[in-house]
N, C-alpha and C positions, 0 to 999 in steps of 0.2 A: 867614163864622167857622166857624174850624176845632172839628174836635170831636175831643176827648183823650179815650182810651181808657188805661185802667189792667191793668198785667196781674201779676199778685199771685201771690208764690211764698208758701206758707208751710211754715213747719217747726212740728212739735212737739216739745215741749222738756220735757215733763212728766214721761218716765221714764228712769229711770237711764241708760240705754241709746238714747235718741234723740237724734238731732242738737238741732241749736239753731246761735244764729248769735253768733259772737265776735267782737269787733275785733280786730285785728291786733297794736296796739300792748299788749292786754293781755289775757290770757289768764284765765279763771275758772274754779274747780275746781268750781263749782255748775253747776247745770241751771237754766233759764229755766222757768218756771210757765205759760207761755201761749202762742201760735202768734207767731208774728212773721210779717209780710206785708211781703212787696218788692212795690213797684208800679212797675211799669213804664208809661211812657206811649205809646201809640200813632203818636206823631208821628215824626219825625224825628230824628235823635242834637243836629240842629242845633238845634231847638225845646226841646230837652230841656236845661233848666236845673237842677240841684239846689244843695244846699248843701253843703260839704266838711263830711264827715263824718271820724269817726279810728277807723274801721273800715271794711272792704270787703263792703260789701252780696254780693255775687256769691263768697262764700266763704264754706262752711260743714264743718265738723266730725262727723266721724260714729267712736264709739269701734271699736277692733279689739276682735275675739277675741270677738264678741257668745255669750253661749253658753244665749241663751233657746232656747224651740221652735218660736217664731212666728218670722214674718220682722221684722227690726228696720225699725221705722217711721222714715224719713227724714223726708218734710214733705209739705206738701201744695201742690200749682201752684193758682191760681186765676186766672180772668180777668175784667173788670170788666162784660164784656158775656155773661158767664154769667148766666141770668136764671132757671135753676135749673130750665126747662123740658127738659133734656134734649140743646138743640141743637146745643150745643157737644161736641167731641171733642179731648183732651187726648193729645199728642202727646210719647215721649220718645227722644230719639238720645242718641248719642254714648259714651263708654266703660262698654261693660258693659250699656248700654242694652236691656232686654228679657230678658237673660241675670243679669245679677248686680242690675242694679237693674230692678224692674218698676213701672208706671203704672194707675193704677185712669183708664180714660178716659174715666168718666163724672164722679167726683169731683175727679182728679185728684191723689187721694194714693199718693207714693211709697215702697217699701219695699226694703228689702235682701233677697234671698233665701240671702244662703249669706253665712259670717262671714267676714271681711277679715282681712286682713295687709299692716300696714303695712310689714314686709320685703320683702313682695315687690311693691306698689304701691301707693305712700303718697298720690298725688292721681287722681282723677275729674275729666274734665270732661265737662260734658251740656250739651244742648243741648232745650228745654221750649219747646212750641207750640201751638196751639189753634188749632181747624178749625172750619167749618160743615159740622157732619153731612151736613146735605144737599147743599149745593153743593160741598164738599170746598174751600171755600179757607180760608186762615189769615184769621183777624179778629184776629188781634195778630202783629208780627213778630216771628219766632227770638230768643227771649234766651236767653244761654249763662250757666252759674253751674259752678262749682268744688263738689266734696265732697272735702274733706283728711281721709285717716284719722287717729285723734287716737291718737296713742302710748300703748300700755302696756307695762309691765317684762316680757316675756314670752321674752326672749335671755339667755344665760350669757354671761360674759367665754370667750373663746376663744383659747388660744394659737398663733401661728404657727407652732411645732414641740411635737411630743408630747415628745419627748427631745432635753436641749442636753448637749453635750458642750464640755468646757473644760479649761483646765489651767491650771497658773499654778508658778513655782519654788518651791522648798519653801524654808524658813525667810524667805521674806514680810513685809514689815509689814502692821502694820494696817490695811486700808481700800485693800490692792491690788485695784484693779479686776479681776473674773473673768470678768464676760460680764453680757449685758444682756437678759432679758428680756421681750417683747412680747403680749400679749393687746388682743384687742379686741370691740366688743361693738356687737350687729346693732342695737340698740335707738338710736330718735332720738336723738343728742347735742346737737338742738335744743332739746329740750322736756325741761325736770325733771331728774334725777338716773339714768335709767333707763340711761346709757350712761357715769357718770362710774368708772370702775374704780382700784380702791387695790391693790397689791399687798403680799400678806404672805409670812413665812416661816415654812411648818409644819411643816419638819424640817432640819435643818443647824445649828442653836446650838449650842453657842455658838460654831460653826467661821467660819460665815459670817453676813452679815446683807445685806437687801435695801432698797434705796431703795423707800418707798410709791409715790409719783407713775410712778417713772423705769422702776422695772422691773431698774435696777442692781445685780447680785451682787457684793461686795464680801469681801474676810476680814475677820475679827473678833477672830481670836487669834492671837497672837504666837508665832511659830518654831515652828511648825507642819513638822513634820519627816519625812520623806520614808520616813525607817528604821524607824519608828515605825509608821505609817501611810500609805499610798498613795494610796484611793482612797475618796472623799467622796460620798452621795449627797444633793441636796437639793432640797427640795420646797415650790415657789414657787405661794400661790394668788391669783388675781386675781379680785376682787366689785365687781358693780355697785354703785349707790345710793351714792356714795362711803364703802361698807364702812359701809354701816350696817344695821339687823338688815332682815331682810326682804330683803336685794337677794340676785340668784343670783351664783354663782359656778364659777370653774376652775380646774385644779390642772395644774402640768408638771414634769416631772422636772428636775433638772440634773446629770449624772456630773461631778465634778469631779476631775482628775486633779493630784497635784505631781509635778513633773518636781525629776528630781536636779540639785543643785549637789556641787561640791568641797567637803563639810564633813568628811569624814571621812579621818584621816590614813591609810596604809597600816600593818600592826601583823602581827608575826610572833605564830607561835601558841606558840612556845615559842622561847628564847633560845638553844638550841646543838642544830646537827645536826653527825650522825658519820654517816660512809660511810667504805666501802674498797675499794680501788683494786689488781688487780693492776699488779705492774709493768711488766707487758705491755700494758698499754693504749696501742692506737694513739693516734696525737696526734689531737685535736679529736674525741675521743670522748666522751659525755655521761660523768661519775660521779657524780651525783645532780641532784636538782631539791629547791628551795626554794620554797617560795609566801608572801608578806604577803597579809593579809585585806584587802580594805579596800567597806566597806559600800556605797560609791557603786558605780554604773552608767557603761558607756560607756567615753568618755573620760576620766573624771573616776577611773576604775577601773584608770588605766593605770599601770602600776608599772615602772619603770628600776631594774636592780639592777648592783651594783659591787662590787667588791673594794677594800674602803681600805688594807686593811692586813693584816698576816700576814708568815708565813714563809714561805709558798711565795704570794707573792704574783704572781712571774715565771711561774711554775710551772703555775697554773691560770686560767682565763678566766670570765666568766659572760655569758650573753645571756639575753632575755625571750620567752619562747615568747608571741608576738602571741595567740594561740587563748587560753592556758586563763591567760596571766600568772604563767608559774611562769617563775624563775629556773633555767637549765641549767647546771650546772659544768664545764664541758669542762677536757680537759688538753693545756695550750701545749707544757710541757718532756717530752720523755722521761722516766719516774719509773725510780728503782734502788734499789731497796730495802736493799739493799749500804751508799749513801750516807747518805739518809734516806728514814727509815719511817711519819713522822708530819708531818703539815703541820698549820696555824692558822691558820683567814685570818679577816675578820670582813667579814661582807656588811653592805651596807647596801641599800633598797628607800624609791625616790623615786616620788612622785606626779608625771607630768611633764605635766598639767594644773594650777596652782596658782589658786586662785581671792585676790584679794587681801582679798578683804572676810573671809573667812576665816580669817586668818592667828593671830587673837587666839585660834584653838583651840590653837594650839600648834604645831612642826614638822611640816611634812606629809612623814614619814621614818622609817623605826626599822632599826633595825641587829639583826643576830643572826653568832653566833659559830658558823664550819663547822669540825671536825677530819676531818681524810681520812686512812686509816690505808691506808697501802702496804704489802701482801701481797708474799711471795717467791714467785718461781716460778721454772720449771726453765730458765734461759735459753740458747739456743743459743753456742756461743763469739762471741769478736768478735777481730775482728783488730785489729789495731795499728793499721792505716792502712784508708782507705777503698777506696785503690786501690795500687797500687804500678807500679812502671817501672823495668826493667829494662834492660841494655844487651850485646850479643855480641858479640865480632868472629866472621865468616863462616867463616872459618879455624879455625875453633875445634875442639878435636880431641873426638871422641865423648865422653857423660859426667862432660865438663865442667861444674863451677857456674856457674852463672852470678847467682844468688841466692836471698834465703828469704824463707817470708812467717812470721810468728810471729801466730798465733791461741792465746787462751786461756777456761774457762770465767769467767765473771763473777761464777759463784753462791760462796757459801760454802764449798761442797766441794769448788771445784777439781776436778771432776773430769779426767783423762788426754785429749788432742784428737790427733786423726789425721787427715792431710791426703793430698787425694788433687785429679788433676786431672777435671774435666769432659770427657770426651773428646767431649762434642758440640760442644765448642770449638778441639781439637785430635783432628780424623778423622785425619790423617797420625802419630800419635803420637811429633809432635817432641819432643816434651820429656817429660820425667816427676819426678816428686815424691818426696823422701822424706819415707814415710809420718810416721814421729818426730817428724822437727827443721824441716820443710817447706822444705826447700834444693831449690831445680830444679836440674835439668839435662838434657843435649843428648841424645838417644837418635837423633838421625840428622844428617846432614851439613845446616850451615845454605849459604843461597846470597842475598846482600844483592838482587844482578840479577833473580831471582824472587820474593821477597816480602821485602821489606822490614821489614814488622810484621808480628809472630805477637802476638793478643789469646786467652788463656786465662781462664779461672775456675779457679780451685781452692776446692774444697771445703774445710771443718773440723767436723770431726763429734766428738761426745762418743762415746768408746770403750763406757763403759755405757751411753749412750742415742745408738745410731745418727740416730735421727730429729730430733736436738738437733743442727741444722747450721747453715752459715753459708757464703755465697759472698762470694768477692772478684775483682775482676778484675786479671788481672797481663798489661801492656802490654811485649812484647821488642820489642825497635828490634834490629835485625841491622847491625854495623856496617861498613862498606865495607875491604876488602883488595885493594893492585893484582892482581887473579887474574886477569884479561883484557888481552888484548893488544887494541891499538888496531887498525882495519881501515876499507877503505874505505868514505865515507858512503854510498856508490852503488856503480851499478854502470855502471861505463864504459866506450863504446863510442866508442873512438878510430881516429880516420884518418889519413891520410897522404896528400897530394897527389904524385903521379911530379914534377909539374916542382916539387917543394920545394925549398924555398933551404937552406941550413946554417944550424945557429943559429935555426932560426924556432920559437915556440910551437906545440903539438898538445895539449896537454891542461896543466888544473890540475886538481890531485889535493887531495883534503880527507879529513880522518878522523873517527872518533868514537871514545868506548871507554865500555864501560857499567859502568866502575869510577866511583867519585864522588872527583872530585878539589878538595879543599878551596881549593886556590890557583890550582886554574883548571887546565885540562890546557894539557900542550904536549908536541907530536910531532914528532921527526922522521923524515923522509922520507931514503933515498939507493936507490940501486942494488944488487942482491946481485951476491957478490964476483963469481960468476961471468960474469956481464954488465958488469960496469963496464968493460971496457977491450977486449971487445968486441964490444959493443953498437951496433947501428946511431942509436942516440939517448940523449941525455943529461940529467938529473935533476937539478936545480936547487931545493932549499930553502929557501924563503921565507925561514924561522923566525917564522911566522905560523900557523901548524897548516894550511900550503898549500904544493904545489910544484907545478915546472912541468916538465914534458917539453916536448923541445927536439930538432931533428934535427941529427942530428953531418954527414951530407954532403948531397952537392946530387944531385937528382934519385933516384926508386926507381923500378925497373921490375917492374909486376904481375905480369908475363909469368915474370919470375925466382922472386923473392918473393911472394907475395901477403898474407903475414900475419906478424904479426913479436910475440912473447910477451916483454915487456919484467917483468922480477921487480923488484918496488918493496920494501924493507923499510921497514918504520913501526915507530917504538918511542918508550912514552913517558918521562916523568922521576920516576917515582911510585918505590919502594921496593919490593918487586924489582921493577926494568925490565923491561917484557911489550915484545916482540918480535913482529910477522906478518910476513909474505913475502907478499903479494897482488902478483898477476898481473895486467897491463896488456896486452889484446891490440889490435893497432894493424893496421888493413887497410889496404891499398896501394888507392887509388882513381885514377880520370882527373878531371883537375880540369879548369877553365878556366884563362882566363889572368886569372879575377879569383881565383882558389880555389874557387870553388864546384864541390862536388861533381856528377859529371855518373856516374859509374857504377863500381861495385868488384866485383862480377859476373869470375866467373874464365873467358868462354866465350873468351877469347882463348887461353886456354893447349889449348883442345880444337877448334877451327878456326884455324888460324894462318891461313889462308886470309885471316881477316878478314870472314867471311859476316856478314851481318845478324842479327836475331833475326826479320826479319819474312821473310827469307828460308830461315830454317831452320820458320819456321811453317809456309809455302806448301810445302816439301819433306816435312812433316809430312802435310798434308792431301792431298799428292796420292797418299803411300804406302796412306794409310786408302784411298782412295776405288778403289784397283788391288787390295784385300785383299777391298773388299767385291763389287767385280763377278768376279773370279775363285768368291766362292763363292757368289754366284748362278748363274752356270753351271755349276757341279758339281751343283747343287741340280734344275737343270732337265734336266740329261743324267742322271740318277737317275730323275729320274721319267717320262722317255722310255721308259726300258725296263722299265719295269713290263708285264705282260702281261696278257689279260684271262680268266678260268679256264680258258674254255673255246672255242679258235679257230674251229672248225668241226669239223661230223661225224666224219670223217676224224682230227680230232685225238684219241685215244683215252687221253689222260694221266688219271688217278686225281683224280678230285674228292673228294678226303678231306678228313675235317673233326675234326678231333682233340678231345676232351670233358674231358684228363686236367688240361688245366691250366684255371684259374681265369678265368671269360672276365666278361663283361658279365650274367650272370648270368639271370633268368628273361626278361627282357627280351630277351635276343640269340636272338632267332628267326630270323635273316635265310635259313644254312642248314638248320635243321631246328628243331621244335615238339618241342624235350626234355618239354613238360609231360606226354606218353604216357609216359615212361619213369616218371614218379611216382606215377601212376596208368592203369595200363591202359584204367580204365572211359570215361576221360577224351578215346577216340579220336576227333577229329573226321575222318571218311573223307574230308567235303566241303571238305576245307581243301583249296587246292592246293598243293603245292610253290612254294617261294616261289626256290630256285637257277635254275630255269628258266623259260622263259615256252614252254607246250606249244603245240604247231602245231594239232593236233586233242585235242578234249575228248570225252574216256568216261564213259559212265555209272558210276557209282561201283558197286564191287560190295559187296554186303553180304557182312559176315563173323558168324561166327554172339560172340554176348557172351562175354568174357574171365570168367573164372572169378573169386572176389572174393581167391581166394587162390594168383591165379594169378603166376605168377615171373617173373624180369624178364628172364631166360635164355631160358626156353619161348614169353615172347610174341617176342622178336626171331625164335627158329627158326622159328615161325610166318610169322611176317612174311616173311622169308626165302623162305621155301617157295612161298606166295603168290603174291610176285612173280617169282619163275622160273618157276612155269608160268604167270605172266597173261602173252597174247599181247599186250596193251596197255602192256605198262610200256616205258618208254625204254630205250635198249641200255647206260644207265647206270646204275651204284647209286650212291645218297646215304648209302646205309645201311651202308656198308662196316663200320666199328668206333664199338664202343659203349663204350672201355675195358676192352673184354680183349685188345685189340691194342696193344702200344704204339709209340713210337716207335722205331725202328731194327731191326725185326724180321727175322729171318733169310728169314723165307719172301715176303719181297716184297711185292707188290700182291698182294690177293684180288680186286682188282672185277672183275667181268664187262663191262665195258666190251670188252673185246676180242672177244668172242662174237659179235659182228655181224660181224667181218670173216675171221673162219673158217668155212670149208668146211663142215666135220662140228660133230659134238657135241665139247665142251669135254672133255679129260682130266683127271679128279680125283685118278687113282693115286696119285699123286707125293706126297698130303699125307698118305697113310699111313707114309711115309717121314718124316715131320716130325716124329715124336715121339708124345708121351702129350697135349700141348698141343693139336694139331691133330686128335686122333681122332676128335674129334667130328664138325669138319667131313667126316670122311673118312667116316664112316658117314653123313652126310647126304648127301654127293654122290654116292658110290658105290654107294648102295642106288638111285639116283634111276637110275642108268646099268644096273644089275641090272635094273629092272624095266622097262626101256625092251628092252633086250635079250632077255628073256620074254615 
């Protein structure tokens, strides 16, 4: 026999905020007055049989948002094995166990330690168990139960947007949909009316209304005009508890804009406009602006202007400024104060985009009158034509009138006009004009062949106000006269073969004429009278502006006559007839049997023996080689005649170096170091002489340093004295002259080279006979001899 044990779960429901058991099919707002006991069998579920009930035993409710100071009592857990001796221990596990829900392990009382919020967690699932405190073994199977948080109305409705924006066309019908607003309530929608939301309008009447259940906003007033009011702000309230008193509420703002429709026609602010325009106003220039006002905006305010009638219908035009929607009146034709000074126009303004729904409001257009007063200005003279074309023959005499231009002042004053030619268009001053009457005449000869058209510009200016001037082009065509004789069309290089036969064609001639012939040129060819009977050739006119030259005899000899000159007379058929004589040069050439030219050169006349060109070239080369050989031979012989400066010691010819001619400069020191003459202190006694190769080298002699102001003449005298007394000096002197003695001296040579060949001393007494120029030398050498004698 099995033993059945019961596990009781007791809940206290005596206080307003205590838990209680409630069937699922029915909820009550009251509270039970005593504990409810939940009995669980200790046997398996297969042995557990219960009768069907209308509520679920393991689901309990607990009010949310408990505001008491003590823990909220949930219920009591009890087992039928509990004898009250403290041998059992109750354990609670599951959602929030030990933190949110605690249990007295001795008594099984369960309490909630915190305030619960259904919106955070609506259901808690817990498990209860009783164990033997001594052995730690469960005495009952673990049981699961549910605590469901009972909702209260603690959340107000919240709109999905803080601000809604919407727009509808103006003049909309009543009930036109605007926008739908939506509010949500976080409370339990399945329990009571806490989450039942009702919409109402707090601000925005009588223009708009809202459906209480759906939140749809609609128009409530007919013919709302954007031009009167464009923006509306509507405040919508959402209240729970079905809108009953005590319910929570939330609000949102809806900004509604009326969009424009074309419900306003354009209107001119005034019926008449007046403008002034100078008669000199350029074409397409604006005269004035008008504007029709339209209360609409954007494309509904676009206006198109047109001139419907008036006496200036074809004189003026009107266009629309797309930015300002103004009508711009412009000039289409030139104005003339003298012809008409007042124009009256009717201008119409029409909407380009018309809404047919509002045609009942009237025509969407308006009209106004525009008066345009033309003002007089001082205008320049006007020519009678826009351009003039004149013709003149090229042989017209100078100062001949070829035509006239006419201009007059268009103003009422009719100021006199003077004429002139713009010299930038007639740089050569070929034409001139009478400043008073405008007649044009020639001032230089004309030549059609040089320039066919002359394009000049004539200026007409008021005499009283020269700044008022106008210009007109004048095109002058030069007409042709027959003043040019015909001539050959090209240069003809004609030849005739020596073996030519009589009546043989050797050349065809053609001609050209610079003149212009209206009926076409017709030229005639003939031989000059002096050659007509004595010529060796004949000329035949082909009557087609060509002519042929024919041979008159058989065979020609180029050795007798190598060239023939045939004068040809060419005439035209115009009036007056012009003719010219052209000469055809005919060369006699050697030809083969087929008439092909071989040679037209005249070398046979110079070499009757008939030497060929190759032979002549060979002879010429031989002559050139012979001349080159002769020149080379002469150059070699001239070079052999050159002798050295000193052949031997017996040759006592002077080695005279002249410095009175320009030479190689300072670098030309092969014969003498001329630097010593420029600066006596720069003497290098160790420097060897470059004109000879000395046989024996002697130690140089030291001489006293010359003074800074030593004269070149004294320096030379000192050196001469030293060399004459120097026993080591060679038997010749390279310091013969230093520009004190020139070429062609009557004293001949003063060199001491011959001194080595004489037995006695040199006699210098003859120096005193040579005149004052050699007095210094006579004193120098004469004194030396006297010293020796003494």
